[in-house]
C-alpha positions in Angstrom: 21.2 -11.3 -43.2 19.5 -13.2 -46.0 19.1 -12.0 -49.6 16.3 -13.4 -51.7 17.2 -12.6 -55.4 14.7 -12.9 -58.2 16.7 -14.6 -61.1 15.1 -12.0 -63.4 16.4 -9.1 -61.3 18.3 -6.5 -63.3 16.7 -7.9 -66.5 18.5 -11.2 -65.8 21.8 -9.7 -64.9 21.6 -11.0 -61.3 25.3 -12.1 -61.3 26.2 -8.4 -61.3 23.9 -7.7 -58.4 25.5 -10.6 -56.5 28.9 -9.1 -57.2 27.7 -5.7 -55.9 26.4 -7.3 -52.7 29.8 -9.0 -52.2 31.7 -5.8 -52.9 29.6 -3.7 -50.5 29.2 -6.1 -47.6 32.7 -7.6 -47.6 34.3 -6.6 -44.4 31.2 -4.7 -43.2 30.5 -6.8 -40.2 27.3 -8.2 -41.7 27.2 -12.0 -42.3 24.9 -12.8 -45.3 23.5 -15.6 -47.3 22.0 -15.6 -50.8 19.0 -17.6 -52.1 17.3 -17.6 -55.5 13.7 -18.8 -55.8 12.9 -21.0 -58.8 9.2 -20.6 -59.2 6.5 -18.0 -58.5 5.5 -17.9 -54.8 8.7 -19.6 -53.5 10.1 -16.3 -52.3 7.3 -16.1 -49.7 8.1 -19.6 -48.5 11.8 -18.8 -48.3 11.2 -15.6 -46.5 9.0 -17.3 -43.9 11.7 -20.0 -43.4 14.6 -17.5 -43.1 12.6 -15.3 -40.6 13.2 -18.0 -38.0 17.0 -17.6 -38.0 17.8 -14.2 -39.6 17.4 -10.7 -38.3 17.3 -9.1 -41.7 15.8 -10.4 -45.0 16.4 -8.4 -48.2 14.3 -8.7 -51.4 16.2 -8.2 -54.6 13.9 -7.6 -57.6 10.8 -5.6 -58.6 7.6 -4.8 -56.8 6.3 -8.4 -57.3 9.4 -9.9 -55.6 9.1 -7.4 -52.8 5.4 -8.4 -52.3 6.3 -12.1 -52.2 9.0 -11.6 -49.6 6.8 -9.2 -47.6 4.1 -11.9 -47.3 6.6 -14.2 -45.7 7.8 -11.7 -43.1 4.5 -10.3 -41.8 4.1 -11.3 -38.2 7.8 -11.7 -37.5 10.4 -9.4 -36.0 12.6 -9.4 -39.1 13.8 -6.1 -40.6 13.0 -5.8 -44.3 15.5 -4.6 -46.9 14.9 -3.8 -50.6 17.4 -3.8 -53.4 15.4 -2.5 -56.4 16.0 -4.4 -59.6 12.6 -4.4 -61.4 10.9 -2.6 -64.2 9.0 0.2 -62.4 10.4 -0.1 -58.9 7.4 1.9 -57.6 7.9 0.8 -53.9 11.6 1.7 -53.9 10.8 5.1 -55.4 8.2 5.7 -52.8 10.8 5.4 -50.0 13.5 7.3 -51.7 15.7 4.2 -52.1 18.5 4.4 -54.7 17.6 2.5 -57.8 21.1 1.3 -58.2 21.5 -2.0 -56.2 25.0 -1.1 -55.1 23.8 2.2 -53.7 20.8 0.5 -52.2 23.1 -1.8 -50.3 24.6 1.3 -48.6 21.1 2.1 -47.2 21.2 -1.2 -45.3 24.7 -0.5 -44.1 23.6 2.9 -42.9 21.1 1.0 -40.7 18.1 3.4 -40.5 14.7 1.7 -40.2 11.1 2.9 -40.2 7.8 1.2 -39.2 5.6 0.9 -42.3 1.8 0.1 -42.7 0.8 -2.6 -45.0 -2.5 -3.5 -46.6 -4.3 -6.9 -46.2 -6.4 -8.1 -49.2 -8.3 -11.1 -47.9 -5.0 -12.5 -46.4 -2.6 -11.3 -49.1 -0.5 -8.4 -47.9 0.8 -5.5 -49.9 3.0 -2.5 -49.3 2.1 -0.3 -52.2 -1.3 -0.5 -53.7 -4.1 -2.8 -54.9 -7.2 -2.4 -56.9 -9.4 -3.3 -59.9 -10.3 -1.9 -63.2 -8.5 -1.1 -66.5 -5.1 -1.4 -64.9 -5.9 -4.8 -63.3 -6.7 -6.1 -66.8 -3.4 -4.8 -68.0 -1.6 -6.6 -65.2 -3.4 -9.8 -66.2 -2.4 -9.5 -69.9 1.1 -8.4 -69.0 1.5 -11.5 -66.8 0.5 -13.7 -69.7 2.9 -11.9 -72.1 6.0 -11.7 -69.8 7.4 -15.2 -69.9 10.9 -14.6 -71.3 10.1 -10.9 -72.2 10.8 -8.0 -69.8 10.6 -4.3 -69.7 7.9 -1.6 -69.9 7.0 -2.4 -73.5 5.2 -5.5 -72.2 2.8 -3.2 -70.2 2.4 -0.8 -73.1 1.5 -3.7 -75.4 -0.9 -5.1 -72.8 -2.5 -1.7 -72.5 -3.2 -1.6 -76.2 -4.7 -5.1 -76.1 -7.0 -4.1 -73.2 -8.0 -0.7 -74.4 -11.0 -1.7 -76.5 -11.9 -4.8 -74.4 -12.4 -3.2 -71.0 -16.1 -2.8 -70.1 -16.6 -1.1 -66.7 -18.8 -3.1 -64.3 -21.0 -1.7 -61.6 -19.2 -1.9 -58.3 -20.3 -1.4 -54.7 -17.4 0.1 -52.8 -17.7 0.5 -49.0 -15.0 2.7 -47.4 -15.4 2.4 -43.6 -19.1 3.4 -43.3 -19.5 5.2 -46.7 -21.0 3.4 -49.7 -20.1 4.3 -53.3 -21.7 2.7 -56.4 -19.8 3.4 -59.6 -18.7 2.0 -62.9 -15.0 2.8 -62.6 -12.1 3.0 -65.0 -9.8 2.4 -62.0 -10.2 1.8 -58.3 -6.8 2.0 -56.4 -6.5 1.2 -52.7 -3.2 3.0 -52.0 -0.9 2.7 -49.1 1.7 4.7 -51.0 1.7 7.6 -53.5 3.3 5.9 -56.5 1.6 3.5 -58.9 3.5 1.4 -61.4 6.7 3.3 -60.9 6.1 6.9 -61.9 2.4 7.6 -61.7 1.1 9.5 -58.6 -2.2 7.8 -58.2 -2.7 9.1 -54.6 -0.5 12.1 -54.1 -1.3 12.6 -50.4 -0.9 8.9 -49.4 1.6 8.2 -46.6 2.6 4.6 -45.6 2.6 5.3 -41.9 -0.7 7.1 -41.2 -2.9 4.0 -40.6 -5.2 4.8 -43.5 -5.7 3.9 -47.2 -6.1 6.6 -49.8 -8.8 5.2 -52.2 -8.7 6.7 -55.6 -11.8 6.1 -57.7 -11.6 7.2 -61.4 -14.9 6.9 -63.1 -15.2 5.5 -66.6 -14.7 8.1 -69.4 -14.6 8.1 -73.2 -11.4 7.2 -75.1 -10.7 10.8 -76.1 -11.0 12.0 -72.5 -8.8 9.2 -71.3 -6.0 10.0 -73.8 -6.3 13.7 -72.9 -6.1 13.2 -69.1 -3.7 10.3 -68.9 -0.6 12.5 -68.5 -2.1 14.0 -65.4 -1.6 10.7 -63.6 2.1 11.4 -63.7 2.0 14.7 -61.8 -1.0 14.1 -59.6 -3.2 16.6 -61.2 -5.8 14.0 -62.1 -7.2 14.6 -58.6 -8.7 17.9 -59.8 -10.8 16.2 -62.5 -14.6 15.7 -62.0 -14.1 12.0 -62.9 -11.9 11.5 -59.8 -12.5 11.3 -56.1 -10.2 10.2 -53.3 -11.4 8.8 -50.0 -9.5 7.9 -46.8 -10.3 4.9 -44.7 -9.1 1.8 -42.8 -11.4 -0.8 -44.3 -12.5 -1.1 -48.0 -14.9 -3.7 -49.4 -15.5 -4.1 -53.1 -18.4 -6.2 -54.5 -19.6 -7.0 -58.0 -22.2 -9.2 -59.6 -19.5 -11.0 -61.7 -15.9 -11.9 -61.0 -13.6 -9.0 -61.8 -9.8 -8.8 -62.0 -7.7 -7.5 -59.1 -4.0 -6.8 -58.7 -1.8 -6.6 -55.6 1.4 -4.4 -56.0 0.9 -4.8 -59.7 0.6 -8.6 -59.8 -2.6 -10.0 -61.2 -5.0 -12.1 -59.0 -7.9 -14.3 -60.1 -11.3 -12.6 -60.4 -13.3 -12.0 -57.2 -16.9 -11.0 -56.7 -16.1 -9.6 -53.3 -12.8 -8.7 -51.6 -12.0 -6.8 -48.4 -9.0 -4.6 -47.8 -7.8 -3.7 -44.3 -4.9 -1.5 -43.3 -2.4 -3.0 -40.8 -0.6 -0.1 -39.0 3.1 -0.4 -38.3 3.3 -4.0 -39.6 6.9 -4.2 -40.6 10.3 -2.4 -40.2 11.9 -1.2 -43.4 15.4 0.0 -44.2 15.2 3.6 -45.5 17.7 6.3 -46.4 19.2 7.8 -43.2 16.9 10.7 -42.4 15.7 10.0 -38.8 14.0 6.8 -37.8 15.4 4.0 -35.7 19.1 3.2 -36.0 20.6 -0.3 -35.8 24.2 -1.5 -35.9 25.7 -4.5 -37.6 
């Protein structure tokens, strides 16, 4: 088993997480190694390398770290484990994983696994969600701000910076055979329900049904946005006239000018056109022990 630990995991307290791993797995029958990437993107390269000689690879960090490791494991037979140690931990919450790394280690010891769909965005894979709009601009500004700074306040501050700068562009969105033209506040291509940790952007999404849930929120005025924002956190936004959710296997988004996108909350360079495709049962994931396939150490 190979752990890939983001040095920023646990807000920089990665040594405690390593201690938790050693405590839980000592004498468990699992042999393990630990690696720590030193630059963005290296986790993908490490995961791809370790997949050739390990049965299990575990990402230790937030949704961005999980995404990097996932991209190194697609197409292999490796079982994927997650020890959540990020800011929002949206993917871990989606699968009911304990947010305490020590307790999450016990999920791996328990050995239950489940086949999970992933999304493919022009060759970049994602487990949770992708999209464009107001939130994609927030992801871009937050990425520029983070540096040595961590925590949710970075996203709140980025949101304030973006609030008066975001100007919705006309997008052509094709969902399977249906074409939608809209000036959106947010377009979310969701494989899972949760969005940024606690928001329920697609309350009916399931990561093993072979379909995306595409949530399109049309542009609205500032007062309406402020009034309706809390509904994102209980899923009641789906009842608003501004919101429509579609289901499909393939989504293409086109614009006249480059627009920002994000994949599992991480900003990407602007695209004029991008295609999203669901990949059914693409990877096996350790989940809490309620059914699913069982493995032994």
